N, C-alpha and C positions, 0 to 999 in steps of 0.2 A: 474196610472203612465203610461206615453207615452213610448212605446217601438219602436225602429227602426229596420226595417227588412232590415239590411245592413251588408253583410258579412264582410266588411272592418271595421266595428264598433270595437273599442278598448274599453273594460271595463276599468273603473277607475283604478283597480288595476294594469293594465299593462302600465299605463302612466309612462315615465321615470322620476319619482319624483325626484330622486337625481341630475340629470343633470339639470332639470328645476330650482332647488333650488340654485345650486352651479356654474353653468355655464351660461354665458350670450350670447344672440344672436349675439352681437358685437364681442365676442371672436370667435364664430364660423365663422363669416364673415372674420376675420383677418386670421385665421386658413386656411380657404378655399383659400384665396388669396395667401397665402405663398406657399401652394402646387401647386396651378395653375401656378403661375408666377416663382416659384422656387428661390425666393429671398426675404428676409426680407426687403431689401432696396426698391425694386420695389413695394412690398406691401405697404410700408409707403408712397411712392409717389402716388400710386393709390388711397390710402384711405385718403390721406392728413393728415397723422399722423406723429409723430416723430418715428425714429427707436427704441429708448428706450421704447416708449409706445407699439409698436408692440411686442417687446420681453418680456415685462412685462405681457401683456394680454395672450400672447402665454404660458408663464410659469404658469400663474394662471389656464388656461384651463387644462394643463397637470396635475396640482396638483389636480384639481376637478375630473379627470378621474382616477388618481392614476397610470398612466403609462406614460412614455416618448412618445412624439408625433414625435419627429425628432431625427435624428442622424447625427453626423457630418462625412462628407467623404472629407478629405483634407480641402479645404476652402469653400466647399459647404455643403448644408444640404439636407436631403431627409427624407421622412416620414418613420416611423417605420411601422410594420405590423398594429399595432393599429391605427396609423395615417392614413394608407391607408383606413382602414375600416370607420374611422370618416369622411374622405374626401368624400367617396361615400355617406355616410348618409347626409352630408351637402349639397351635389349636389342635392340629391333627394328633401331634404327639401325645398331648395331654389327655385328649379324648380316648385314644387307644390304651394308654396307661389306666385311665379311669375304668374303662370297660375290663381291662385285665384284673385290676383289683377287685371288681365286683364277681368276676368268674371264680377267682381264687377263693373269695368268701363263699360262693355257692359250693365249691368243692368241700369247704369246711362245714357246710350246713347252715351257714349264716349269711345275712345280706349286709353288705357295708357300702358306703359311698356318700355322695353329697348331691342334693338336689337344690338348684337355685330357681325359684319360682317368682316371676313378676306379675302383679296382679293390678288391675285397674281399681280405683279407690272403693267403688261400691262393692266389688267382690271380696273385700276384706270381711264381709258379714258372713260369707259361707266358706271361703277358701280355707280358714283355719280348721273347720270341721272336717273337710276332706283330708287335709294334711294329718290331722290328729288320728284319724282312722287309718290312713296309710302308715303312719309311724308305729302304730300299734301292731301292724302286720310286719313291718321291717324296723325293728327298733334300732338296728345298727346304722340306719341311714341318717345323716345330718341334713337339716333343711334351712335354707336361707329363704326368707319371704320379704320381698320388696313391694311396698304399696306406693303407687304413683298415679297421677292423672294420665289422660290418653296421650298427650303430647310427650310427656316425659317417658312413657312406656315405649312409644315409637323410637325415641332416642336410644333407649336400651336396647331395643331390638337391632337397631342400626349397628351398635357396637358390640353385639353378641355378649351382653352382659349376664344373660340368664339362660337357663336351659329351655323352659316353657313359660308361656304367658297366658293369662285369662283376660279376655277382653270382650266388650259388647260388640264391637265391629272391627273385625280384622283389617289392617291397613291394606291398601291395594296399589299404592304408589309410594316409593319406587320398589316396594317389596312384592314378591310372590310368596304367599304363605300357605302352609298346611293348616287347615282349621277343622276342628271337631266339635260339633254341638255338645254342650255340657249341661246347661240348666236354663229354664225360662227366667226372664228378668222383667216383670211388669212395671212400668212406670205409671205412678198415680199421683193425683193432686192431693197435697196434705194441708191441713189447717189446724189451728188450735181447737181443742175440744169444745170450747164454749163459743166458737164462731157461729154466726146466724145461718151460714150456708150449710152447717153439718146438719144432716137429716133430711135436706131437700133432695128431691128426686130430679134427675137429668138436668142438672145445672149446665147452662151453656158456657163454652170456653170464653165467649165474648164477655160474659158477666164476671168470670174469674180474672180476665184482663183488666177489669175496673178496680180490683183490689191491688194493694202493693205486692209486688213479686220479688222474691228472693232467688237469685241464680247462683249456681256454681261458677267458679273462676273460669276465664278463658282457657281453652284446652281440654276442658271437660266434655265427655261424650253426652253426659246428661243435659248439660247446658245446651249443646247443640240440638239435642232432640226436643227440648222444651221451646226454644226459639222457632224450631221448624213447625211444631204444632201450632203455634200462634200464627206463623206466616201462612199456613195452609188455609186458615179462615180469614186471612186479610186484616188482622188486627196487630197492634203493637202492645205488648205488655208494659205495665207501669212498673219498671224496676226500681225497687227501693235501695237494694244492695246487693253485692256479690260477696260470697264467702267461699273459703278454700276447703271446707270439709263438710260432709253430710251431718256429722254431729253438731257442728256449729250452726247449720241451717235449722235443725230440729229445735235447738235451744232458742234460735230467733223466732221460730213459728210459735213456740210455747209462749214466748214473751210478747206476743201480739204484734210482731214487726211485719208480718206479711204471710202470704201463701207460697208454697213451692212445689215443684214437681221432682219427686224422688223415686228411687226404686222401692218396691214393696219389701225388699230384703232389709231395708234400713230399719224397719220396725220388728225385726226378729226378737229382740231382747224385750222391748216395750209391750208387745202383744197387741191385740185389738182394743184393749181397755186403757191404754196409756194416755198421755196428755196430748198426743197428736192423733188427730182424726183423719180418715181418708174420705174425700168428697166423691159424690156421684156425679161425675162431670161427663157430659156427651163426648164421644170420641176417645174416651179414656176407659180403661188403661191402654197405654201404648205398649203393645206386646213386643218385647225385644228378647234377644237370646244371648246367653254366655257362650263363649268359645274358648277351647284350649288351642293355642296357635304356636307355631314355630316357623322360621323361614324355610321356604321350600328349597330342597337341595342340601340343607344343612343336616348333617347326621346328628342324632341325639344319642345321648349315653344310655347305657343299659338302665340306669337308675331312672332317668327321665322317661324311658319307654315303659318301665315297670308303673310309674306313676300315671302316665297317660292311659295305660290299660286299665288301671285300677279306677280311675276317675270315670271312664267311659262305661265300665261295668256297673257302677253304682249310679249312673245317670237317671234311669227309671225311678230309682228311690228318691233322688233329689227333686225330680219333677213331681212325685207324689207328695213330698213334704211341702212344696210350694202351693199345690192344689189345696191341702189342708190348711195352710196359712191363709190363703185366699178365702176359703170357705169360712173361716173363723172371723174374718173382717166383714164380709159383704152381706151375709144373711141379715145382720142387724140393721143394714142400710136398705134392705129391700132390693139389693141389686141382682142382676142376673149374673150367676157364677159362670164364667166361660170355662171352657175345657182346655187346660193347658196340655196341649198334645205334644208328642215328640217333634222336634224341629228337624228339618233337613238342612244340611249346610255344606259348606265347601269341604273338599278333602285334598 
């Protein structure tokens, strides 16, 4: 009889025979999605099922376990203590199977799997490029990209909705995060091309504050950075409006509705000669950094690890691209072109 010298080997008597006989893998998938998404409706949409089917399968799973898995709090549902334990078990099972699936694909000489990436709104201007290059290397990997503002992304981190996240400032409370510097993210003051401040040297931020200012919506990291820049010099900007996307803000700038602080990445498609101009403002640009992050202590799949390694490998190339983009904008303005050096960050 063959014996395995493996400390992780589980003898047949310890196999969860009852659950295997009475609970289905599909029920566990549905249950995991409900906890992760916080909604029966969203689970039905994600899994292409009807809501009655989701409810029925969840009820059958609870009956198999012999304990309620959810409790109602007002109009919402949340997992019970038993439900939370089952959720953690499901996450471990699914991750182990995902890693196994990728290892089998490696044996066959191919790479397969799924990557779920959550990115902050402004990162949508460069994240698809990284994903495109990654997918050309690993064409068998499916990618889901979710773009959200900072507050919504933190909610997704709390519910483990994605494998990895790209953010400008990793959250510190209540999370401990693994964070890896990815690319520079200069914030600049933008104006319509025909604005009288365009071409002026070293405009004071106090002078900018006299102009109507367009802000991102509450929950945006760029909004927080903008207000902090004005607070640092003791002035309050004249806010004309708040908009929920960078594209909407650029259209408002071109329409003469005001000035705004945005990432230089947002001008990637328009280039230096587009309808939006970058002003030479004192204390700008505000040099920030993009990070790839995930919760500390949370294992990541082989697919996520492959993407993380790939992104860090091309980080110098991305920094060089931003340096070239910067140089294409600022020499025409007579600005000093700063060196966009590699950043040090959390690990």
